[in-house]
C-alpha positions as CSV (number, residue, x, y, z in Angstrom):
1,M,4.1,7.2,-53.8
2,Q,2.3,4.2,-55.1
3,V,1.7,3.5,-58.7
4,R,-1.0,1.5,-60.6
5,R,-2.8,1.0,-63.8
6,G,-6.0,2.9,-64.8
7,D,-7.3,3.2,-67.8
8,A,-7.6,1.3,-71.6
9,G,-15.7,-9.1,-115.4
10,K,-15.9,-11.6,-117.4
11,N,-12.4,-13.1,-117.8
12,Y,-11.3,-10.9,-115.1
13,P,-10.3,-12.5,-111.8
14,R,-12.7,-12.6,-108.9
15,H,-11.9,-10.3,-106.0
16,I,-12.3,-11.1,-102.3
17,N,-12.5,-8.4,-99.7
18,H,-11.5,-9.9,-96.4
19,S,-11.7,-8.0,-93.1
20,L,-11.3,-8.7,-89.4
21,G,-14.5,-9.9,-87.9
22,R,-16.6,-10.5,-91.0
23,G,-16.6,-11.2,-94.7
24,V,-18.5,-9.7,-97.6
25,L,-18.5,-10.4,-101.3
26,R,-19.4,-7.8,-104.0
27,R,-19.7,-7.8,-107.8
28,P,-17.4,-5.3,-109.7
29,M,-18.3,-3.4,-112.8
30,N,-17.1,-6.3,-114.9
31,N,-19.8,-8.6,-113.3
32,R,-17.3,-10.9,-111.8
33,P,-17.5,-11.5,-108.0
34,L,-15.5,-9.6,-105.4
35,I,-15.3,-11.0,-101.9
36,L,-15.0,-8.9,-98.7
37,A,-14.3,-10.9,-95.6
38,V,-13.6,-9.5,-92.1
39,I,-11.6,-11.8,-89.8
40,F,-11.6,-11.6,-86.1
41,C,-8.6,-13.3,-84.4
42,L,-8.5,-16.4,-86.6
43,P,-6.3,-16.2,-89.7
44,A,-8.0,-19.3,-91.2
45,A,-11.6,-18.3,-90.5
46,P,-13.2,-15.2,-92.2
47,V,-15.5,-13.4,-89.8
48,L,-17.9,-10.5,-90.4
49,A,-18.0,-7.9,-87.7
50,A,-20.5,-5.1,-87.1
51,Q,-21.1,-1.5,-86.4
52,D,-22.6,0.3,-83.5
53,R,-25.2,-1.7,-81.7
54,L,-25.8,-5.1,-80.1
55,P,-29.0,-7.1,-80.3
56,A,-31.2,-6.9,-77.3
57,K,-30.2,-9.1,-74.3
58,Q,-27.1,-10.1,-76.1
59,W,-23.7,-10.5,-74.5
60,S,-20.4,-10.3,-76.4
61,F,-16.9,-11.3,-75.3
62,D,-13.5,-10.0,-76.3
63,A,-10.1,-11.3,-75.2
64,E,-6.6,-9.9,-75.7
65,V,-3.0,-10.8,-74.8
66,G,0.3,-9.1,-75.7
67,V,3.6,-7.8,-74.6
68,V,4.4,-4.1,-74.3
69,S,7.9,-2.6,-74.2
70,D,7.1,-0.6,-71.1
71,Y,4.0,-0.6,-68.9
72,R,3.4,3.1,-68.3
73,F,0.5,4.6,-66.4
74,R,-0.1,8.3,-66.0
75,G,3.5,9.1,-66.9
76,L,5.0,6.5,-64.6
77,S,6.6,3.2,-65.6
78,L,5.1,0.3,-63.6
79,S,7.5,-2.2,-65.1
80,D,10.8,-0.5,-64.4
81,K,11.0,0.4,-68.1
82,Q,11.1,-3.3,-68.9
83,P,8.7,-5.3,-71.1
84,A,5.5,-6.4,-69.5
85,L,3.1,-9.3,-70.4
86,Q,-0.5,-8.2,-70.4
87,G,-3.9,-9.7,-71.1
88,G,-7.6,-9.2,-70.4
89,L,-11.1,-10.4,-71.0
90,T,-14.1,-8.1,-71.6
91,M,-17.8,-9.0,-71.4
92,S,-20.3,-6.4,-72.8
93,H,-24.1,-6.3,-72.9
94,A,-26.5,-4.7,-75.4
95,N,-27.6,-2.2,-72.8
96,G,-24.1,-0.8,-72.5
97,A,-23.1,-2.6,-69.3
98,Y,-19.7,-4.2,-69.4
99,G,-17.1,-5.8,-67.2
100,Y,-13.6,-6.8,-67.6
101,V,-10.6,-8.3,-65.9
102,W,-7.1,-7.3,-66.9
103,A,-3.6,-8.3,-65.7
104,S,0.0,-7.2,-66.2
105,T,3.4,-8.1,-64.9
106,I,4.9,-5.2,-62.9
107,E,8.0,-4.2,-61.0
108,E,7.8,-5.7,-57.5
109,Y,5.5,-3.4,-55.5
110,G,4.1,-3.1,-52.0
111,A,6.7,-5.3,-50.2
112,G,5.4,-6.5,-46.8
113,D,7.2,-7.5,-43.6
114,D,8.6,-10.6,-45.4
115,G,10.3,-8.4,-48.0
116,D,8.2,-9.7,-50.8
117,G,5.8,-7.7,-52.9
118,A,3.4,-8.0,-55.8
119,K,4.8,-8.9,-59.2
120,A,1.5,-8.6,-61.0
121,E,-1.4,-6.3,-61.2
122,A,-5.0,-7.5,-61.6
123,D,-7.8,-5.1,-62.4
124,F,-11.5,-5.8,-62.1
125,V,-13.9,-3.3,-63.7
126,L,-17.7,-2.9,-63.9
127,G,-19.1,-0.1,-66.0
128,W,-21.5,1.3,-68.6
129,A,-20.8,2.9,-71.9
130,G,-23.2,4.5,-74.3
131,S,-24.5,7.7,-75.9
132,L,-26.1,10.6,-74.0
133,S,-27.1,13.8,-75.7
134,G,-24.8,13.2,-78.6
135,L,-21.8,12.3,-76.4
136,D,-20.0,9.0,-75.9
137,V,-20.1,8.4,-72.1
138,D,-18.2,5.8,-70.1
139,V,-18.5,5.4,-66.3
140,S,-17.1,2.6,-64.2
141,A,-15.9,1.3,-60.9
142,Q,-12.4,-0.2,-60.9
143,A,-10.5,-2.3,-58.4
144,Y,-6.8,-2.5,-58.7
145,L,-5.3,-5.6,-56.9
146,Y,-1.7,-6.5,-56.3
147,P,-1.5,-10.1,-55.2
148,G,1.3,-10.5,-52.7
149,G,1.5,-6.8,-52.0
150,S,0.9,-5.3,-48.6
151,D,-1.9,-2.7,-48.2
152,V,-1.8,-1.5,-51.8
153,N,-5.1,-2.6,-53.3
154,Y,-7.5,0.3,-54.0
155,V,-10.6,1.3,-55.9
156,E,-11.3,4.2,-58.2
157,F,-14.2,5.6,-60.1
158,P,-13.4,7.0,-63.6
159,A,-15.8,8.7,-66.0
160,T,-15.2,9.9,-69.6
161,V,-17.1,11.9,-72.2
162,A,-16.0,12.0,-75.8
163,K,-17.3,13.2,-79.2
164,T,-16.3,12.6,-82.8
165,Q,-16.7,15.4,-85.3
166,G,-15.5,14.6,-88.8
167,D,-11.8,13.5,-88.6
168,W,-11.5,14.9,-85.0
169,R,-12.3,13.3,-81.7
170,W,-11.9,14.9,-78.3
171,S,-12.3,13.4,-74.9
172,L,-12.4,14.6,-71.3
173,G,-12.2,12.4,-68.2
174,A,-11.7,12.2,-64.5
175,A,-11.0,9.5,-62.0
176,Y,-11.7,9.8,-58.2
177,A,-10.2,7.4,-55.6
178,P,-11.8,8.0,-52.2
179,S,-9.9,7.9,-49.0
180,Q,-8.8,4.3,-48.3
181,R,-6.0,2.4,-46.6
182,A,-3.8,2.0,-49.7
183,L,-3.9,5.8,-50.1
184,G,-2.9,6.6,-46.6
185,H,-6.5,7.5,-45.8
186,E,-6.4,10.3,-48.3
187,D,-8.3,10.7,-51.6
188,N,-6.8,11.1,-55.1
189,V,-8.1,12.9,-58.2
190,Y,-6.9,12.6,-61.8
191,G,-8.2,14.5,-64.7
192,W,-7.3,14.3,-68.4
193,G,-8.1,15.6,-71.8
194,G,-7.2,14.4,-75.2
195,V,-7.7,15.2,-78.9
196,A,-7.1,12.9,-81.9
197,W,-7.2,13.5,-85.6
198,G,-7.3,11.1,-88.5
199,G,-10.1,9.9,-90.7
200,E,-10.2,7.1,-93.3
201,S,-8.3,9.1,-95.9
202,A,-5.7,10.5,-93.5
203,P,-2.2,9.0,-94.0
204,V,-1.6,8.9,-90.2
205,K,-3.6,9.3,-87.0
206,V,-2.3,11.7,-84.4
207,E,-3.3,11.7,-80.7
208,L,-2.4,14.2,-77.9
209,R,-3.3,13.8,-74.3
210,A,-2.5,15.6,-71.0
211,G,-3.4,14.8,-67.5
212,Y,-3.1,16.3,-64.0
213,E,-3.1,14.3,-60.7
214,D,-3.4,15.6,-57.2
215,G,-3.8,13.8,-53.9
216,A,-2.4,10.7,-52.2
217,Y,-0.5,9.6,-55.3
218,A,0.7,13.1,-56.3
219,P,1.2,15.3,-53.2
220,G,1.4,18.8,-54.6
221,G,0.1,17.7,-58.0
222,K,1.8,16.5,-61.1
223,W,1.3,16.7,-64.9
224,D,1.8,14.0,-67.5
225,W,1.3,14.0,-71.2
226,S,1.6,11.8,-74.2
227,A,1.7,12.2,-78.0
228,G,1.4,9.5,-80.6
229,V,1.4,9.0,-84.3
230,S,0.0,5.8,-85.8
231,R,-0.6,4.4,-89.3
232,E,-2.9,1.5,-90.3
233,F,-1.9,-0.6,-93.2
234,G,-4.9,-1.8,-95.1
235,P,-7.1,-2.8,-96.6
236,L,-4.8,-5.5,-97.7
237,K,-5.6,-7.3,-100.9
238,V,-4.3,-10.7,-101.6
239,G,-5.1,-13.5,-104.1
240,G,-6.9,-16.6,-103.2
241,P,-7.6,-20.1,-104.6
242,L,-11.0,-18.9,-105.9
243,G,-9.2,-16.5,-108.2
244,A,-10.6,-13.9,-106.0
245,E,-9.1,-10.7,-104.6
246,L,-9.2,-10.7,-100.9
247,T,-9.4,-7.3,-99.0
248,L,-8.5,-7.2,-95.4
249,T,-10.0,-4.5,-93.1
250,A,-9.0,-3.9,-89.5
251,N,-12.4,-4.3,-87.8
252,G,-16.1,-4.8,-88.2
253,R,-16.8,-1.1,-88.3
254,E,-14.6,-0.7,-91.3
255,A,-16.3,-3.7,-92.9
256,V,-19.8,-2.2,-92.6
257,E,-18.5,1.1,-93.9
258,A,-17.0,-0.7,-96.9
259,I,-20.3,-2.3,-97.6
260,A,-22.0,1.0,-97.4
261,R,-19.6,2.5,-99.9
262,Q,-19.7,-0.3,-102.5
263,S,-21.5,-3.5,-103.4
264,F,-20.0,-7.0,-102.7
265,D,-20.8,-10.4,-104.0
266,I,-20.8,-12.3,-100.7
267,V,-20.5,-11.9,-97.0
268,L,-18.6,-14.4,-94.8
269,M,-20.0,-13.7,-91.4
270,D,-18.7,-14.9,-88.1
271,V,-21.6,-15.5,-85.7
272,Q,-19.9,-14.6,-82.4
273,M,-17.9,-11.4,-82.3
274,P,-17.0,-8.9,-79.5
275,E,-18.4,-5.7,-81.0
276,M,-21.5,-7.1,-82.6
277,N,-22.6,-10.7,-83.3
278,G,-23.1,-11.9,-86.8
279,L,-26.9,-12.2,-86.5
280,E,-27.3,-8.5,-85.8
281,A,-24.7,-7.6,-88.4
282,T,-26.7,-9.5,-91.0
283,R,-29.9,-7.7,-90.0
284,L,-28.1,-4.4,-90.4
285,I,-27.0,-5.3,-93.9
286,R,-30.5,-6.4,-94.8
287,E,-31.8,-3.1,-93.5
288,L,-29.3,-1.2,-95.6
289,E,-30.2,-3.2,-98.7
290,A,-33.9,-2.5,-98.2
291,A,-33.4,1.2,-97.6
292,R,-31.2,1.6,-100.7
293,G,-33.1,-0.8,-102.9
294,L,-30.1,-3.0,-103.4
295,A,-29.9,-6.6,-104.5
296,R,-29.7,-9.1,-101.8
297,T,-26.1,-10.0,-100.9
298,P,-25.5,-13.7,-100.0
299,I,-24.3,-14.1,-96.4
300,L,-22.7,-17.2,-95.1
301,A,-22.4,-17.9,-91.4
302,L,-19.0,-19.1,-90.2
303,T,-19.6,-20.9,-86.9
304,A,-18.9,-23.9,-84.7
305,N,-22.6,-23.8,-83.5
306,V,-24.4,-25.9,-86.1
307,M,-27.2,-27.5,-84.1
308,S,-30.6,-27.4,-86.0
309,H,-32.1,-24.6,-83.8
310,Q,-28.9,-22.5,-84.2
311,I,-28.9,-22.9,-88.0
312,E,-32.6,-21.9,-88.0
313,S,-31.6,-18.7,-86.2
314,Y,-29.1,-17.9,-88.9
315,W,-31.7,-18.2,-91.6
316,A,-34.2,-16.1,-89.5
317,A,-31.6,-13.3,-89.3
318,G,-31.3,-13.3,-93.1
319,M,-28.3,-15.5,-93.7
320,D,-28.2,-17.8,-96.8
321,G,-26.0,-20.7,-95.5
322,H,-23.3,-21.7,-93.2
323,V,-19.8,-23.2,-93.1
324,A,-18.8,-25.1,-89.9
325,K,-15.7,-24.3,-87.9
326,P,-13.0,-25.3,-87.9
327,I,-13.0,-24.1,-91.4
328,D,-12.3,-26.6,-94.1
329,A,-10.9,-24.8,-97.2
330,A,-12.7,-27.1,-99.7
331,A,-16.0,-26.7,-97.9
332,L,-15.6,-22.9,-97.8
333,Y,-14.8,-22.6,-101.5
334,A,-17.7,-24.9,-102.4
335,A,-20.1,-22.8,-100.2
336,V,-18.9,-19.6,-101.8
337,E,-19.3,-21.0,-105.3
338,T,-22.8,-22.3,-104.5
339,A,-23.9,-19.0,-103.0
340,L,-22.6,-17.1,-106.0
341,A,-24.4,-19.4,-108.4
342,Q,-27.7,-19.1,-106.5
343,A,-27.3,-15.3,-106.5
344,D,-26.7,-15.3,-110.2
345,D,-29.8,-17.5,-110.8
346,E,-32.0,-15.1,-108.6
347,Q,-30.7,-12.1,-110.5
348,A,-31.4,-13.7,-113.8
349,A,-34.9,-14.6,-112.8
350,A,-35.7,-11.1,-111.5
């Protein structure tokens, strides 16, 4: 049987709320500023991420790299129960189309006549993800390649539907691999279902999943299952040179939710982010402010793209200034102080 990867106040101190992907600042009841920043990937650069949509005709990119203690796929260890180095790159479009490449070290697999086999797996995927009739839908075509292996490359076509209801999320999926050489000219079918529980107020998140496979890779059929419990630590609040309280959130979605729940004094917004770029995130914040009759929150762009036409696009999206990357601490603090002072002046004149 062959194995492979599938799926994946006043005198009070200021407060800063800092989150992965984007930053936002709010004023507390004591009228002293509070900052929320969302950082994506760069510990020195606050970034502001977004929520559920991408601007039209806009691509986003996301990269990851890491080490897992054991690369397991559908109940089987593909790394001989040893650590595996993994990494990938995803490109997504506003219309839901996406593509990604992903690779992992594996136990030697598919030895040929020379006795040598593949020691790495490389996956290439094209797909579409979006909402249909209230369901989250993901369909794709995936190619699993094993460089150096003999007659082990194959293709598969997975599809998943999922829905979130309150603190619960369920998902159902199936993957079909048609008859091909790597499968001994037989087909293979894998189906799975999962349920997860855990909202923002939950102390932990629990996920259960079970799958059944039948065909070339599992003659006679086989079951697999997994269960997991996880806990996120955050938001994390730390002090900063501005005398501010910095709150860290885990992603852009949490940042937008934080803004919806409370007001902030300033937003530190990264322009390029995988889930949603900073321009669209800014537009969403402006829409929220308009809908709720809220005061305008200063938004600073954090970006390495500082050509004149790019800066104009930031202003057009509703931003109030920018700080160039790589971030210089003094420049960042000065920009924050200036934005806060301008906001105070505007509120006093209103």
